[in-house]
N, C-alpha and C positions, 0 to 999 in steps of 0.2 A: 292529301295522300295519308293513308293510315297504314302502319306497319304492325303485323301480328307475329308474335314469336312464342314458341312453347318453351317454358322454363321449368326447371326442377327435375330431379332424378326420381325421388321417392313419391313426392306429391307434385304431380305435373299440373301446370296452369298455363292458360294462354293469356299473354299480356299484349295490350294494344297501346301503340304510341303514335303521336303525331299531333299536329296543330288542331285538327278536327276534334279529336278526343279531348284535348285540353280546353278548347273553346266550349264544348258541350258541358264539361265539368264546371267551368266558370259560370256559365249561364244557369246551370242547376243550382249553384251555390247562392244565387240571388233570388230564387223563387220565393222563399219565405219573406224576404224583405218587401216583396210586392204582393204578398198574400195570394200567390198563384201556384197552381199545381203543375202547370206546363208553360214554359216560356221558350220561344224559338227566336233565332236570329232573323234579320231582314233577308239574308240570302236564302234561308230555308223558306221563309214566307213567300218570296218571289217564285219559288219552284212549285208551290202548292196550288191546288185548284180546289179550294174549300167548297163543300156542298152546304145545303141548308141545315145540316145537322151540326155544323161547326160555326162558331163565332171567332174571328181572329181580330184582335184589337191591339193597336199600338199602345205600348206601356211607357217606354222611356228610352232615352239614349244613355247608355251606361259605359263608364270606363272600367273595363274588366282588368283584373290583375294580369300583367304580362302582355297586354295589348297596347299598341301604339295609338290606336284611334278608338273613339267611343263607338259602341255597337248598338244599333237600334234593336230593341227587343219587342216581341209581340206575344200576347197571351192567347192561348188556344183553349176554348171552352166549348162544351156541348151547348147547342142552341136550346133554349127553353121552349121553342116552338115545336109543336107536334109531338110532345111526349115527355 
């Protein structure tokens, strides 16, 4: 579940809160450690139906800050086949 709220009187912004947003930020924070531009969680990987244009590779199980269990991460890259 993600919560969105509009904040501010003069300069209005929309702020998003929730475990989903937090997890995405934690995954993004380890991209450089694995020299990857896009990492996704195992739960996201399981919902995907990658086509021939994408390679999805297991990277590692990582203990992310604020999480009780290690999370399996996958790298998503454009396939070098066909172009």
